[in-house]
PDB file of N, CA, C and O in Angstrom:
ATOM      1  N   UNK A   1      -1.339  38.087  37.689  1.00  0.00           N
ATOM      2  CA  UNK A   1      -1.653  37.924  36.302  1.00  0.00           C
ATOM      3  C   UNK A   1      -0.441  38.144  35.526  1.00  0.00           C
ATOM      4  O   UNK A   1      -0.051  37.321  34.697  1.00  0.00           O
ATOM      5  N   UNK A   2       0.189  39.283  35.787  1.00  0.00           N
ATOM      6  CA  UNK A   2       1.378  39.730  34.983  1.00  0.00           C
ATOM      7  C   UNK A   2       2.465  38.769  35.131  1.00  0.00           C
ATOM      8  O   UNK A   2       3.198  38.582  34.160  1.00  0.00           O
ATOM      9  N   UNK A   3       2.654  38.165  36.170  1.00  0.00           N
ATOM     10  CA  UNK A   3       3.658  37.164  36.572  1.00  0.00           C
ATOM     11  C   UNK A   3       3.436  35.872  35.624  1.00  0.00           C
ATOM     12  O   UNK A   3       4.389  35.324  35.070  1.00  0.00           O
ATOM     13  N   UNK A   4       2.085  35.425  35.479  1.00  0.00           N
ATOM     14  CA  UNK A   4       1.842  34.398  34.786  1.00  0.00           C
ATOM     15  C   UNK A   4       2.066  34.575  33.194  1.00  0.00           C
ATOM     16  O   UNK A   4       2.449  33.644  32.486  1.00  0.00           O
ATOM     17  N   UNK A   5       1.815  35.741  32.759  1.00  0.00           N
ATOM     18  CA  UNK A   5       1.970  36.107  31.449  1.00  0.00           C
ATOM     19  C   UNK A   5       3.499  36.114  30.958  1.00  0.00           C
ATOM     20  O   UNK A   5       3.905  35.638  29.899  1.00  0.00           O
ATOM     21  N   UNK A   6       4.226  36.723  31.901  1.00  0.00           N
ATOM     22  CA  UNK A   6       5.758  36.774  31.766  1.00  0.00           C
ATOM     23  C   UNK A   6       6.320  35.344  31.880  1.00  0.00           C
ATOM     24  O   UNK A   6       7.304  35.035  31.208  1.00  0.00           O
ATOM     25  N   UNK A   7       5.739  34.473  32.696  1.00  0.00           N
ATOM     26  CA  UNK A   7       6.341  33.064  32.862  1.00  0.00           C
ATOM     27  C   UNK A   7       5.887  32.347  31.455  1.00  0.00           C
ATOM     28  O   UNK A   7       6.711  31.604  30.922  1.00  0.00           O
ATOM     29  N   UNK A   8       4.672  32.530  30.865  1.00  0.00           N
ATOM     30  CA  UNK A   8       4.239  31.821  29.744  1.00  0.00           C
ATOM     31  C   UNK A   8       4.970  32.292  28.524  1.00  0.00           C
ATOM     32  O   UNK A   8       5.186  31.495  27.611  1.00  0.00           O
ATOM     33  N   UNK A   9       5.361  33.530  28.452  1.00  0.00           N
ATOM     34  CA  UNK A   9       6.174  34.391  27.434  1.00  0.00           C
ATOM     35  C   UNK A   9       7.579  33.770  27.505  1.00  0.00           C
ATOM     36  O   UNK A   9       8.141  33.503  26.442  1.00  0.00           O
ATOM     37  N   UNK A  10       8.211  33.512  28.717  1.00  0.00           N
ATOM     38  CA  UNK A  10       9.394  33.026  28.774  1.00  0.00           C
ATOM     39  C   UNK A  10       9.370  31.576  28.481  1.00  0.00           C
ATOM     40  O   UNK A  10      10.337  31.154  27.847  1.00  0.00           O
ATOM     41  N   UNK A  11       8.551  30.826  28.783  1.00  0.00           N
ATOM     42  CA  UNK A  11       8.378  29.499  28.275  1.00  0.00           C
ATOM     43  C   UNK A  11       8.246  29.201  26.758  1.00  0.00           C
ATOM     44  O   UNK A  11       8.768  28.218  26.232  1.00  0.00           O
ATOM     45  N   UNK A  12       7.529  30.098  26.114  1.00  0.00           N
ATOM     46  CA  UNK A  12       7.427  29.988  24.712  1.00  0.00           C
ATOM     47  C   UNK A  12       8.765  30.458  24.085  1.00  0.00           C
ATOM     48  O   UNK A  12       9.252  29.736  23.216  1.00  0.00           O
ATOM     49  N   UNK A  13       9.330  31.462  24.398  1.00  0.00           N
ATOM     50  CA  UNK A  13      10.621  31.762  23.764  1.00  0.00           C
ATOM     51  C   UNK A  13      11.691  30.641  24.180  1.00  0.00           C
ATOM     52  O   UNK A  13      12.598  30.343  23.403  1.00  0.00           O
ATOM     53  N   UNK A  14      11.572  30.117  25.261  1.00  0.00           N
ATOM     54  CA  UNK A  14      12.690  28.886  25.499  1.00  0.00           C
ATOM     55  C   UNK A  14      12.375  27.733  24.648  1.00  0.00           C
ATOM     56  O   UNK A  14      13.259  26.990  24.223  1.00  0.00           O
ATOM     57  N   UNK A  15      11.134  27.572  24.395  1.00  0.00           N
ATOM     58  CA  UNK A  15      10.860  26.352  23.311  1.00  0.00           C
ATOM     59  C   UNK A  15      11.409  26.624  21.885  1.00  0.00           C
ATOM     60  O   UNK A  15      11.749  25.725  21.115  1.00  0.00           O
ATOM     61  N   UNK A  16      11.452  27.684  21.664  1.00  0.00           N
ATOM     62  CA  UNK A  16      12.114  28.096  20.269  1.00  0.00           C
ATOM     63  C   UNK A  16      13.510  27.727  20.181  1.00  0.00           C
ATOM     64  O   UNK A  16      13.983  27.409  19.089  1.00  0.00           O
ATOM     65  N   UNK A  17      14.311  27.743  21.383  1.00  0.00           N
ATOM     66  CA  UNK A  17      15.597  27.446  21.305  1.00  0.00           C
ATOM     67  C   UNK A  17      16.075  26.105  22.054  1.00  0.00           C
ATOM     68  O   UNK A  17      17.161  25.953  22.613  1.00  0.00           O
ATOM     69  N   UNK A  18      15.088  25.214  21.954  1.00  0.00           N
ATOM     70  CA  UNK A  18      15.377  23.892  22.632  1.00  0.00           C
ATOM     71  C   UNK A  18      16.434  23.148  22.201  1.00  0.00           C
ATOM     72  O   UNK A  18      17.072  22.442  22.983  1.00  0.00           O
ATOM     73  N   UNK A  19      16.744  23.248  20.779  1.00  0.00           N
ATOM     74  CA  UNK A  19      17.846  22.367  20.211  1.00  0.00           C
ATOM     75  C   UNK A  19      19.086  23.010  20.505  1.00  0.00           C
ATOM     76  O   UNK A  19      20.061  22.266  20.611  1.00  0.00           O
ATOM     77  N   UNK A  20      19.258  24.253  20.661  1.00  0.00           N
ATOM     78  CA  UNK A  20      20.558  24.833  21.058  1.00  0.00           C
ATOM     79  C   UNK A  20      20.857  24.636  22.616  1.00  0.00           C
ATOM     80  O   UNK A  20      22.028  24.511  22.972  1.00  0.00           O
ATOM     81  N   UNK A  21      19.867  24.608  23.507  1.00  0.00           N
ATOM     82  CA  UNK A  21      19.983  24.409  24.905  1.00  0.00           C
ATOM     83  C   UNK A  21      20.390  23.011  25.178  1.00  0.00           C
ATOM     84  O   UNK A  21      21.230  22.726  26.031  1.00  0.00           O
ATOM     85  N   UNK A  22      19.790  22.163  24.452  1.00  0.00           N
ATOM     86  CA  UNK A  22      19.941  20.603  24.708  1.00  0.00           C
ATOM     87  C   UNK A  22      21.407  20.115  24.290  1.00  0.00           C
ATOM     88  O   UNK A  22      21.948  19.146  24.821  1.00  0.00           O
ATOM     89  N   UNK A  23      22.000  20.900  23.266  1.00  0.00           N
ATOM     90  CA  UNK A  23      23.264  20.562  22.849  1.00  0.00           C
ATOM     91  C   UNK A  23      24.313  20.750  23.993  1.00  0.00           C
ATOM     92  O   UNK A  23      25.349  20.085  23.957  1.00  0.00           O
ATOM     93  N   UNK A  24      24.097  21.564  24.927  1.00  0.00           N
ATOM     94  CA  UNK A  24      25.073  21.969  25.910  1.00  0.00           C
ATOM     95  C   UNK A  24      24.562  21.367  27.304  1.00  0.00           C
ATOM     96  O   UNK A  24      25.266  21.596  28.288  1.00  0.00           O
ATOM     97  N   UNK A  25      23.458  20.659  27.457  1.00  0.00           N
ATOM     98  CA  UNK A  25      23.253  20.116  28.619  1.00  0.00           C
ATOM     99  C   UNK A  25      23.865  18.623  28.804  1.00  0.00           C
ATOM    100  O   UNK A  25      24.104  17.819  27.903  1.00  0.00           O
ATOM    101  N   UNK A  26      24.043  18.467  30.094  1.00  0.00           N
ATOM    102  CA  UNK A  26      24.684  16.962  30.329  1.00  0.00           C
ATOM    103  C   UNK A  26      23.583  15.953  29.772  1.00  0.00           C
ATOM    104  O   UNK A  26      22.388  16.240  29.704  1.00  0.00           O
ATOM    105  N   UNK A  27      24.124  14.761  29.392  1.00  0.00           N
ATOM    106  CA  UNK A  27      23.215  13.709  28.996  1.00  0.00           C
ATOM    107  C   UNK A  27      22.161  13.211  29.899  1.00  0.00           C
ATOM    108  O   UNK A  27      21.076  12.821  29.467  1.00  0.00           O
ATOM    109  N   UNK A  28      22.514  13.222  31.314  1.00  0.00           N
ATOM    110  CA  UNK A  28      21.681  12.853  32.388  1.00  0.00           C
ATOM    111  C   UNK A  28      20.592  13.797  32.659  1.00  0.00           C
ATOM    112  O   UNK A  28      19.667  13.531  33.427  1.00  0.00           O
ATOM    113  N   UNK A  29      20.708  14.888  32.031  1.00  0.00           N
ATOM    114  CA  UNK A  29      19.769  16.087  32.387  1.00  0.00           C
ATOM    115  C   UNK A  29      18.961  16.134  31.000  1.00  0.00           C
ATOM    116  O   UNK A  29      18.184  17.082  30.886  1.00  0.00           O
ATOM    117  N   UNK A  30      19.040  15.316  30.037  1.00  0.00           N
ATOM    118  CA  UNK A  30      18.369  15.365  28.883  1.00  0.00           C
ATOM    119  C   UNK A  30      18.968  15.693  27.551  1.00  0.00           C
ATOM    120  O   UNK A  30      18.383  15.589  26.472  1.00  0.00           O
ATOM    121  N   UNK A  31      20.394  16.167  27.771  1.00  0.00           N
ATOM    122  CA  UNK A  31      21.018  16.481  26.590  1.00  0.00           C
ATOM    123  C   UNK A  31      21.375  15.422  25.723  1.00  0.00           C
ATOM    124  O   UNK A  31      20.849  14.310  25.769  1.00  0.00           O
ATOM    125  N   UNK A  32      22.382  15.803  24.828  1.00  0.00           N
ATOM    126  CA  UNK A  32      22.780  14.826  23.734  1.00  0.00           C
ATOM    127  C   UNK A  32      23.637  13.650  24.473  1.00  0.00           C
ATOM    128  O   UNK A  32      24.342  13.939  25.440  1.00  0.00           O
ATOM    129  N   UNK A  33      23.559  12.396  24.014  1.00  0.00           N
ATOM    130  CA  UNK A  33      24.420  11.391  24.600  1.00  0.00           C
ATOM    131  C   UNK A  33      25.990  11.618  24.247  1.00  0.00           C
ATOM    132  O   UNK A  33      26.436  12.239  23.282  1.00  0.00           O
ATOM    133  N   UNK A  34      26.625  11.039  25.147  1.00  0.00           N
ATOM    134  CA  UNK A  34      28.102  11.087  24.867  1.00  0.00           C
ATOM    135  C   UNK A  34      28.412  10.393  23.595  1.00  0.00           C
ATOM    136  O   UNK A  34      27.898   9.313  23.304  1.00  0.00           O
ATOM    137  N   UNK A  35      29.341  11.085  22.761  1.00  0.00           N
ATOM    138  CA  UNK A  35      29.703  10.470  21.475  1.00  0.00           C
ATOM    139  C   UNK A  35      28.759  10.885  20.370  1.00  0.00           C
ATOM    140  O   UNK A  35      28.850  10.290  19.296  1.00  0.00           O
ATOM    141  N   UNK A  36      27.835  11.874  20.524  1.00  0.00           N
ATOM    142  CA  UNK A  36      26.913  11.992  19.560  1.00  0.00           C
ATOM    143  C   UNK A  36      27.676  13.042  18.640  1.00  0.00           C
ATOM    144  O   UNK A  36      28.423  13.861  19.175  1.00  0.00           O
ATOM    145  N   UNK A  37      27.491  13.027  17.226  1.00  0.00           N
ATOM    146  CA  UNK A  37      28.043  13.826  16.328  1.00  0.00           C
ATOM    147  C   UNK A  37      27.671  15.139  16.554  1.00  0.00           C
ATOM    148  O   UNK A  37      26.562  15.318  17.058  1.00  0.00           O
ATOM    149  N   UNK A  38      28.523  16.320  16.227  1.00  0.00           N
ATOM    150  CA  UNK A  38      28.114  17.540  16.272  1.00  0.00           C
ATOM    151  C   UNK A  38      27.028  17.953  15.247  1.00  0.00           C
ATOM    152  O   UNK A  38      26.781  17.200  14.305  1.00  0.00           O
ATOM    153  N   UNK A  39      26.396  19.085  15.397  1.00  0.00           N
ATOM    154  CA  UNK A  39      25.400  19.451  14.339  1.00  0.00           C
ATOM    155  C   UNK A  39      26.264  20.062  13.219  1.00  0.00           C
ATOM    156  O   UNK A  39      27.365  20.544  13.486  1.00  0.00           O
ATOM    157  N   UNK A  40      25.836  20.047  12.132  1.00  0.00           N
ATOM    158  CA  UNK A  40      26.681  20.634  11.044  1.00  0.00           C
ATOM    159  C   UNK A  40      26.583  22.333  11.195  1.00  0.00           C
ATOM    160  O   UNK A  40      25.578  22.917  11.601  1.00  0.00           O
ATOM    161  N   UNK A  41      27.623  22.872  10.852  1.00  0.00           N
ATOM    162  CA  UNK A  41      27.653  24.351  10.889  1.00  0.00           C
ATOM    163  C   UNK A  41      26.709  25.109   9.944  1.00  0.00           C
ATOM    164  O   UNK A  41      26.241  26.202  10.265  1.00  0.00           O
ATOM    165  N   UNK A  42      26.422  24.480   8.714  1.00  0.00           N
ATOM    166  CA  UNK A  42      25.461  25.020   7.753  1.00  0.00           C
ATOM    167  C   UNK A  42      24.301  24.024   7.697  1.00  0.00           C
ATOM    168  O   UNK A  42      24.529  22.817   7.625  1.00  0.00           O
ATOM    169  N   UNK A  43      23.009  24.537   7.732  1.00  0.00           N
ATOM    170  CA  UNK A  43      22.068  23.673   7.697  1.00  0.00           C
ATOM    171  C   UNK A  43      21.933  22.972   6.184  1.00  0.00           C
ATOM    172  O   UNK A  43      22.243  23.593   5.167  1.00  0.00           O
ATOM    173  N   UNK A  44      21.511  21.818   6.168  1.00  0.00           N
ATOM    174  CA  UNK A  44      21.331  21.244   4.695  1.00  0.00           C
ATOM    175  C   UNK A  44      20.583  21.840   3.892  1.00  0.00           C
ATOM    176  O   UNK A  44      19.662  22.540   4.315  1.00  0.00           O
ATOM    177  N   UNK A  45      20.807  21.696   2.666  1.00  0.00           N
ATOM    178  CA  UNK A  45      20.009  22.371   1.591  1.00  0.00           C
ATOM    179  C   UNK A  45      18.668  21.604   1.457  1.00  0.00           C
ATOM    180  O   UNK A  45      18.607  20.411   1.754  1.00  0.00           O
ATOM    181  N   UNK A  46      17.743  22.202   1.069  1.00  0.00           N
ATOM    182  CA  UNK A  46      16.256  21.606   0.803  1.00  0.00           C
ATOM    183  C   UNK A  46      16.437  20.906  -0.461  1.00  0.00           C
ATOM    184  O   UNK A  46      17.336  21.293  -1.208  1.00  0.00           O
ATOM    185  N   UNK A  47      15.677  19.895  -0.807  1.00  0.00           N
ATOM    186  CA  UNK A  47      15.637  19.250  -2.144  1.00  0.00           C
ATOM    187  C   UNK A  47      14.984  20.097  -3.196  1.00  0.00           C
ATOM    188  O   UNK A  47      14.115  20.896  -2.846  1.00  0.00           O
ATOM    189  N   UNK A  48      15.325  19.989  -4.432  1.00  0.00           N
ATOM    190  CA  UNK A  48      15.009  20.791  -5.538  1.00  0.00           C
ATOM    191  C   UNK A  48      13.446  20.297  -5.824  1.00  0.00           C
ATOM    192  O   UNK A  48      13.224  19.700  -6.878  1.00  0.00           O
ATOM    193  N   UNK A  49      12.469  20.520  -4.979  1.00  0.00           N
ATOM    194  CA  UNK A  49      11.111  19.855  -5.354  1.00  0.00           C
ATOM    195  C   UNK A  49      10.532  20.483  -6.665  1.00  0.00           C
ATOM    196  O   UNK A  49       9.867  19.781  -7.426  1.00  0.00           O
ATOM    197  N   UNK A  50      10.754  21.670  -6.907  1.00  0.00           N
ATOM    198  CA  UNK A  50      10.169  22.360  -8.088  1.00  0.00           C
ATOM    199  C   UNK A  50      10.851  22.435  -9.555  1.00  0.00           C
ATOM    200  O   UNK A  50      10.500  23.111 -10.523  1.00  0.00           O
ATOM    201  N   UNK A  51      11.912  21.549  -9.424  1.00  0.00           N
ATOM    202  CA  UNK A  51      12.768  21.437 -10.628  1.00  0.00           C
ATOM    203  C   UNK A  51      12.097  20.280 -11.450  1.00  0.00           C
ATOM    204  O   UNK A  51      11.623  19.290 -10.894  1.00  0.00           O
ATOM    205  N   UNK A  52      12.087  20.451 -12.707  1.00  0.00           N
ATOM    206  CA  UNK A  52      11.354  19.347 -13.451  1.00  0.00           C
ATOM    207  C   UNK A  52      12.487  18.422 -13.973  1.00  0.00           C
ATOM    208  O   UNK A  52      13.574  18.947 -14.218  1.00  0.00           O
ATOM    209  N   UNK A  53      12.323  17.080 -14.165  1.00  0.00           N
ATOM    210  CA  UNK A  53      13.270  16.089 -14.378  1.00  0.00           C
ATOM    211  C   UNK A  53      13.880  16.402 -15.898  1.00  0.00           C
ATOM    212  O   UNK A  53      13.177  17.152 -16.574  1.00  0.00           O
ATOM    213  N   UNK A  54      14.891  15.998 -16.406  1.00  0.00           N
ATOM    214  CA  UNK A  54      15.414  16.146 -17.539  1.00  0.00           C
ATOM    215  C   UNK A  54      14.601  15.399 -18.699  1.00  0.00           C
ATOM    216  O   UNK A  54      13.967  14.363 -18.498  1.00  0.00           O
ATOM    217  N   UNK A  55      14.689  16.022 -19.896  1.00  0.00           N
ATOM    218  CA  UNK A  55      13.798  15.170 -20.940  1.00  0.00           C
ATOM    219  C   UNK A  55      14.394  13.905 -21.206  1.00  0.00           C
ATOM    220  O   UNK A  55      15.602  13.677 -21.137  1.00  0.00           O
ATOM    221  N   UNK A  56      13.360  12.957 -21.563  1.00  0.00           N
ATOM    222  CA  UNK A  56      13.829  11.580 -21.835  1.00  0.00           C
ATOM    223  C   UNK A  56      14.513  11.553 -23.067  1.00  0.00           C
ATOM    224  O   UNK A  56      14.254  12.309 -24.004  1.00  0.00           O
ATOM    225  N   UNK A  57      15.546  10.526 -23.069  1.00  0.00           N
ATOM    226  CA  UNK A  57      16.296  10.312 -24.418  1.00  0.00           C
ATOM    227  C   UNK A  57      15.632   9.348 -25.324  1.00  0.00           C
ATOM    228  O   UNK A  57      15.909   9.379 -26.523  1.00  0.00           O
ATOM    229  N   UNK A  58      14.701   8.414 -24.813  1.00  0.00           N
ATOM    230  CA  UNK A  58      14.163   7.537 -25.662  1.00  0.00           C
ATOM    231  C   UNK A  58      12.701   8.056 -26.020  1.00  0.00           C
ATOM    232  O   UNK A  58      12.001   8.704 -25.241  1.00  0.00           O
ATOM    233  N   UNK A  59      12.325   7.663 -27.360  1.00  0.00           N
ATOM    234  CA  UNK A  59      11.104   8.032 -27.849  1.00  0.00           C
ATOM    235  C   UNK A  59      10.085   7.090 -27.494  1.00  0.00           C
ATOM    236  O   UNK A  59      10.383   5.946 -27.148  1.00  0.00           O
ATOM    237  N   UNK A  60       8.733   7.555 -27.565  1.00  0.00           N
ATOM    238  CA  UNK A  60       7.461   6.851 -27.213  1.00  0.00           C
ATOM    239  C   UNK A  60       7.498   5.698 -28.359  1.00  0.00           C
ATOM    240  O   UNK A  60       8.036   5.887 -29.449  1.00  0.00           O
ATOM    241  N   UNK A  61       6.959   4.662 -28.041  1.00  0.00           N
ATOM    242  CA  UNK A  61       6.764   3.535 -29.010  1.00  0.00           C
ATOM    243  C   UNK A  61       5.517   3.988 -30.015  1.00  0.00           C
ATOM    244  O   UNK A  61       4.523   4.642 -29.700  1.00  0.00           O
ATOM    245  N   UNK A  62       5.849   3.474 -31.252  1.00  0.00           N
ATOM    246  CA  UNK A  62       4.660   3.729 -32.214  1.00  0.00           C
ATOM    247  C   UNK A  62       3.650   2.610 -31.915  1.00  0.00           C
ATOM    248  O   UNK A  62       3.852   1.683 -31.131  1.00  0.00           O
ATOM    249  N   UNK A  63       2.548   2.812 -32.633  1.00  0.00           N
ATOM    250  CA  UNK A  63       1.424   1.878 -32.395  1.00  0.00           C
ATOM    251  C   UNK A  63       1.873   0.445 -32.847  1.00  0.00           C
ATOM    252  O   UNK A  63       1.608  -0.563 -32.192  1.00  0.00           O
ATOM    253  N   UNK A  64       2.550   0.444 -33.982  1.00  0.00           N
ATOM    254  CA  UNK A  64       2.946  -0.828 -34.576  1.00  0.00           C
ATOM    255  C   UNK A  64       3.970  -1.438 -33.600  1.00  0.00           C
ATOM    256  O   UNK A  64       3.875  -2.639 -33.346  1.00  0.00           O
ATOM    257  N   UNK A  65       4.866  -0.753 -33.078  1.00  0.00           N
ATOM    258  CA  UNK A  65       5.822  -1.185 -32.097  1.00  0.00           C
ATOM    259  C   UNK A  65       5.248  -1.763 -30.806  1.00  0.00           C
ATOM    260  O   UNK A  65       5.658  -2.797 -30.277  1.00  0.00           O
ATOM    261  N   UNK A  66       4.193  -0.942 -30.322  1.00  0.00           N
ATOM    262  CA  UNK A  66       3.357  -1.392 -29.170  1.00  0.00           C
ATOM    263  C   UNK A  66       2.782  -2.717 -29.282  1.00  0.00           C
ATOM    264  O   UNK A  66       2.931  -3.520 -28.360  1.00  0.00           O
ATOM    265  N   UNK A  67       2.101  -3.033 -30.389  1.00  0.00           N
ATOM    266  CA  UNK A  67       1.490  -4.189 -30.961  1.00  0.00           C
ATOM    267  C   UNK A  67       2.474  -5.406 -30.893  1.00  0.00           C
ATOM    268  O   UNK A  67       2.187  -6.452 -30.310  1.00  0.00           O
ATOM    269  N   UNK A  68       3.699  -5.171 -31.560  1.00  0.00           N
ATOM    270  CA  UNK A  68       4.620  -6.127 -31.631  1.00  0.00           C
ATOM    271  C   UNK A  68       5.103  -6.588 -30.142  1.00  0.00           C
ATOM    272  O   UNK A  68       5.247  -7.770 -29.830  1.00  0.00           O
ATOM    273  N   UNK A  69       5.298  -5.645 -29.395  1.00  0.00           N
ATOM    274  CA  UNK A  69       5.909  -5.912 -28.073  1.00  0.00           C
ATOM    275  C   UNK A  69       4.779  -6.709 -27.323  1.00  0.00           C
ATOM    276  O   UNK A  69       5.063  -7.709 -26.665  1.00  0.00           O
ATOM    277  N   UNK A  70       3.609  -6.287 -27.428  1.00  0.00           N
ATOM    278  CA  UNK A  70       2.389  -6.907 -26.697  1.00  0.00           C
ATOM    279  C   UNK A  70       2.508  -8.404 -27.145  1.00  0.00           C
ATOM    280  O   UNK A  70       2.549  -9.300 -26.302  1.00  0.00           O
ATOM    281  N   UNK A  71       2.567  -8.666 -28.554  1.00  0.00           N
ATOM    282  CA  UNK A  71       2.490  -9.940 -29.143  1.00  0.00           C
ATOM    283  C   UNK A  71       3.737 -10.775 -28.641  1.00  0.00           C
ATOM    284  O   UNK A  71       3.582 -11.958 -28.338  1.00  0.00           O
ATOM    285  N   UNK A  72       4.883 -10.206 -28.558  1.00  0.00           N
ATOM    286  CA  UNK A  72       6.064 -10.897 -28.026  1.00  0.00           C
ATOM    287  C   UNK A  72       5.869 -11.291 -26.400  1.00  0.00           C
ATOM    288  O   UNK A  72       6.179 -12.397 -25.956  1.00  0.00           O
ATOM    289  N   UNK A  73       5.392 -10.372 -25.714  1.00  0.00           N
ATOM    290  CA  UNK A  73       5.213 -10.694 -24.437  1.00  0.00           C
ATOM    291  C   UNK A  73       4.234 -11.837 -24.081  1.00  0.00           C
ATOM    292  O   UNK A  73       4.425 -12.677 -23.201  1.00  0.00           O
ATOM    293  N   UNK A  74       3.138 -11.743 -24.906  1.00  0.00           N
ATOM    294  CA  UNK A  74       1.998 -12.773 -24.965  1.00  0.00           C
ATOM    295  C   UNK A  74       2.671 -14.097 -25.234  1.00  0.00           C
ATOM    296  O   UNK A  74       2.417 -15.077 -24.533  1.00  0.00           O
ATOM    297  N   UNK A  75       3.495 -14.141 -26.206  1.00  0.00           N
ATOM    298  CA  UNK A  75       4.070 -15.472 -26.777  1.00  0.00           C
ATOM    299  C   UNK A  75       5.080 -15.942 -25.751  1.00  0.00           C
ATOM    300  O   UNK A  75       5.128 -17.151 -25.524  1.00  0.00           O
ATOM    301  N   UNK A  76       5.920 -15.089 -25.083  1.00  0.00           N
ATOM    302  CA  UNK A  76       6.613 -15.512 -24.080  1.00  0.00           C
ATOM    303  C   UNK A  76       5.914 -16.042 -22.880  1.00  0.00           C
ATOM    304  O   UNK A  76       6.424 -16.990 -22.284  1.00  0.00           O
ATOM    305  N   UNK A  77       4.726 -15.492 -22.442  1.00  0.00           N
ATOM    306  CA  UNK A  77       3.881 -15.996 -21.352  1.00  0.00           C
ATOM    307  C   UNK A  77       3.302 -17.192 -21.902  1.00  0.00           C
ATOM    308  O   UNK A  77       3.209 -18.124 -21.102  1.00  0.00           O
ATOM    309  N   UNK A  78       2.946 -17.367 -22.914  1.00  0.00           N
ATOM    310  CA  UNK A  78       2.364 -18.837 -23.325  1.00  0.00           C
ATOM    311  C   UNK A  78       3.412 -19.775 -23.356  1.00  0.00           C
ATOM    312  O   UNK A  78       3.162 -20.904 -22.934  1.00  0.00           O
ATOM    313  N   UNK A  79       4.655 -19.491 -23.821  1.00  0.00           N
ATOM    314  CA  UNK A  79       5.860 -20.526 -23.697  1.00  0.00           C
ATOM    315  C   UNK A  79       6.108 -20.931 -22.217  1.00  0.00           C
ATOM    316  O   UNK A  79       6.402 -22.104 -21.985  1.00  0.00           O
ATOM    317  N   UNK A  80       6.014 -20.085 -21.261  1.00  0.00           N
ATOM    318  CA  UNK A  80       6.487 -20.369 -19.934  1.00  0.00           C
ATOM    319  C   UNK A  80       5.239 -21.065 -19.274  1.00  0.00           C
ATOM    320  O   UNK A  80       5.441 -22.019 -18.524  1.00  0.00           O
ATOM    321  N   UNK A  81       4.104 -20.679 -19.492  1.00  0.00           N
ATOM    322  CA  UNK A  81       2.851 -21.288 -18.782  1.00  0.00           C
ATOM    323  C   UNK A  81       2.553 -22.806 -19.317  1.00  0.00           C
ATOM    324  O   UNK A  81       1.988 -23.656 -18.629  1.00  0.00           O
ATOM    325  N   UNK A  82       3.017 -23.007 -20.639  1.00  0.00           N
ATOM    326  CA  UNK A  82       2.780 -24.279 -21.313  1.00  0.00           C
ATOM    327  C   UNK A  82       3.889 -24.880 -21.811  1.00  0.00           C
ATOM    328  O   UNK A  82       3.986 -24.995 -23.033  1.00  0.00           O
ATOM    329  N   UNK A  83       4.874 -25.345 -20.988  1.00  0.00           N
ATOM    330  CA  UNK A  83       6.046 -25.941 -21.474  1.00  0.00           C
ATOM    331  C   UNK A  83       5.900 -27.071 -22.316  1.00  0.00           C
ATOM    332  O   UNK A  83       4.829 -27.669 -22.214  1.00  0.00           O
ATOM    333  N   UNK A  84       6.782 -27.521 -23.171  1.00  0.00           N
ATOM    334  CA  UNK A  84       6.559 -28.750 -24.058  1.00  0.00           C
ATOM    335  C   UNK A  84       6.575 -30.056 -23.108  1.00  0.00           C
ATOM    336  O   UNK A  84       7.185 -30.152 -22.043  1.00  0.00           O
ATOM    337  N   UNK A  85       5.842 -30.953 -23.671  1.00  0.00           N
ATOM    338  CA  UNK A  85       5.555 -32.086 -22.823  1.00  0.00           C
ATOM    339  C   UNK A  85       6.657 -33.217 -23.060  1.00  0.00           C
ATOM    340  O   UNK A  85       6.502 -34.295 -22.488  1.00  0.00           O
ATOM    341  N   UNK A  86       7.776 -33.007 -23.891  1.00  0.00           N
ATOM    342  CA  UNK A  86       8.727 -33.799 -24.150  1.00  0.00           C
ATOM    343  C   UNK A  86       9.623 -33.978 -23.034  1.00  0.00           C
ATOM    344  O   UNK A  86       9.405 -33.438 -21.950  1.00  0.00           O
ATOM    345  N   UNK A  87      10.699 -34.771 -23.271  1.00  0.00           N
ATOM    346  CA  UNK A  87      11.693 -35.069 -22.139  1.00  0.00           C
ATOM    347  C   UNK A  87      12.499 -33.901 -21.839  1.00  0.00           C
ATOM    348  O   UNK A  87      13.065 -33.297 -22.751  1.00  0.00           O
ATOM    349  N   UNK A  88      12.598 -33.516 -20.558  1.00  0.00           N
ATOM    350  CA  UNK A  88      13.528 -32.275 -20.216  1.00  0.00           C
ATOM    351  C   UNK A  88      14.870 -32.530 -20.567  1.00  0.00           C
ATOM    352  O   UNK A  88      15.415 -33.628 -20.456  1.00  0.00           O
ATOM    353  N   UNK A  89      15.451 -31.384 -21.039  1.00  0.00           N
ATOM    354  CA  UNK A  89      16.951 -31.427 -21.302  1.00  0.00           C
ATOM    355  C   UNK A  89      17.843 -31.832 -20.268  1.00  0.00           C
ATOM    356  O   UNK A  89      17.597 -31.384 -19.149  1.00  0.00           O
ATOM    357  N   UNK A  90      18.775 -32.544 -20.395  1.00  0.00           N
ATOM    358  CA  UNK A  90      19.798 -32.853 -19.385  1.00  0.00           C
ATOM    359  C   UNK A  90      20.548 -31.640 -18.865  1.00  0.00           C
ATOM    360  O   UNK A  90      21.036 -30.786 -19.604  1.00  0.00           O
ATOM    361  N   UNK A  91      20.607 -31.625 -17.494  1.00  0.00           N
ATOM    362  CA  UNK A  91      21.353 -30.541 -16.964  1.00  0.00           C
ATOM    363  C   UNK A  91      22.924 -30.700 -17.166  1.00  0.00           C
ATOM    364  O   UNK A  91      23.361 -31.850 -17.206  1.00  0.00           O
ATOM    365  N   UNK A  92      23.768 -29.676 -17.290  1.00  0.00           N
ATOM    366  CA  UNK A  92      25.122 -29.826 -17.179  1.00  0.00           C
ATOM    367  C   UNK A  92      25.695 -29.074 -15.952  1.00  0.00           C
ATOM    368  O   UNK A  92      25.515 -27.877 -15.729  1.00  0.00           O
ATOM    369  N   UNK A  93      26.402 -29.926 -15.192  1.00  0.00           N
ATOM    370  CA  UNK A  93      26.891 -29.366 -13.937  1.00  0.00           C
ATOM    371  C   UNK A  93      28.303 -28.551 -14.307  1.00  0.00           C
ATOM    372  O   UNK A  93      29.188 -28.972 -15.052  1.00  0.00           O
ATOM    373  N   UNK A  94      28.286 -27.410 -13.669  1.00  0.00           N
ATOM    374  CA  UNK A  94      29.587 -26.749 -13.583  1.00  0.00           C
ATOM    375  C   UNK A  94      30.657 -27.298 -12.589  1.00  0.00           C
ATOM    376  O   UNK A  94      30.364 -27.567 -11.423  1.00  0.00           O
ATOM    377  N   UNK A  95      31.806 -27.438 -13.061  1.00  0.00           N
ATOM    378  CA  UNK A  95      32.774 -27.935 -12.123  1.00  0.00           C
ATOM    379  C   UNK A  95      33.162 -26.940 -11.158  1.00  0.00           C
ATOM    380  O   UNK A  95      33.987 -27.213 -10.286  1.00  0.00           O
TER     381      UNK A  95
END
């Protein structure tokens, strides 16, 4: 029983250092392949997930500006969906 516990403990500890061990093993035994880049000496920094973004430079639209923008967009949609039925303009070719 003691041998089994000792073996299980050794396997658990070996699992923690797996990346270090596989760096030095030959590629045919499960290590890194030939030509693989070396691990960086310093671990990369974690992204700043708790930092708030900077304040916006543009202001929020007023109600009047919002209505004007919506009317302009509706007019543009109307122009595109119902083109004039007249003769199409001649296309000019670039040389």
